[in-house]
C-alpha positions in Angstrom: 13.8 -11.1 -8.0 15.0 -7.6 -9.2 11.1 -6.0 -10.3 10.4 -7.3 -6.6 13.1 -5.8 -4.8 12.4 -2.4 -7.2 9.1 -2.2 -6.0 9.9 -3.3 -2.4 11.8 -0.2 -2.6 9.6 2.0 -4.2 6.5 1.1 -1.8 9.2 2.2 1.2 10.3 5.6 -0.6 6.4 6.8 -0.9 5.7 5.4 2.5 8.3 7.4 4.0 7.5 10.4 2.6 4.3 10.5 3.4 5.5 9.9 7.5 7.8 12.5 7.0 5.3 15.1 5.3 2.3 14.5 7.2 3.7 12.6 11.0 0.7 13.8 12.5 -1.3 12.9 9.8 0.0 9.6 10.0 -0.3 8.9 13.3 -4.0 9.8 13.4 -4.9 7.1 10.4 -2.6 4.4 13.1 -4.7 5.3 15.6 -7.9 5.2 13.6 -6.6 1.3 12.4 -6.2 0.0 15.6 -10.5 0.8 16.2 -11.4 -0.9 13.0 -11.9 -4.8 13.5 -9.9 -7.5 12.0 -12.4 -8.3 9.0 -12.2 -4.9 7.9 -8.4 -4.9 7.7 -8.3 -8.2 5.8 -11.3 -6.6 2.9 -8.6 -3.7 2.8 -5.5 -5.8 2.7 -7.3 -7.6 -0.3 -8.9 -4.8 -2.2 -5.3 -3.0 -1.9 -2.9 -6.6 -3.0 -5.9 -6.7 -6.4 -5.7 -3.4 -7.5 -1.9 -3.5 -6.8 -1.9 -6.8 -8.7 -4.1 -5.1 -11.5 -1.9 -2.1 -11.8 1.7 -4.0 -12.2 -0.6 -6.0 -14.9 -2.1 -2.5 -16.5 1.9 -1.3 -16.5 3.3 -4.1 -18.0 0.9 -4.7 -20.9 -1.0 -7.9 -19.4 -4.4 -7.0 -19.3 -4.6 -6.0 -23.0 
C-alpha cells in the first residue's frame, strides 16, 4: 500500500508541474482529447497502463 501511495503522489506531482509550467498547453491538450473517439482514448489508456506496468517491472528487476 505504501508503494501505491508513493506512486500516486509522484503522479500528482508530475501532473501538477505540467499544469504549473504549461497551463495553455495543457488546455490545448485537454481540448484535443475531447475530440477523440472513446475507442482511441481506451486504446491510449491501455497502452499507457501497459507501459507503466512494464516500467515498474523493469525498475524492480522483475523482467530479468
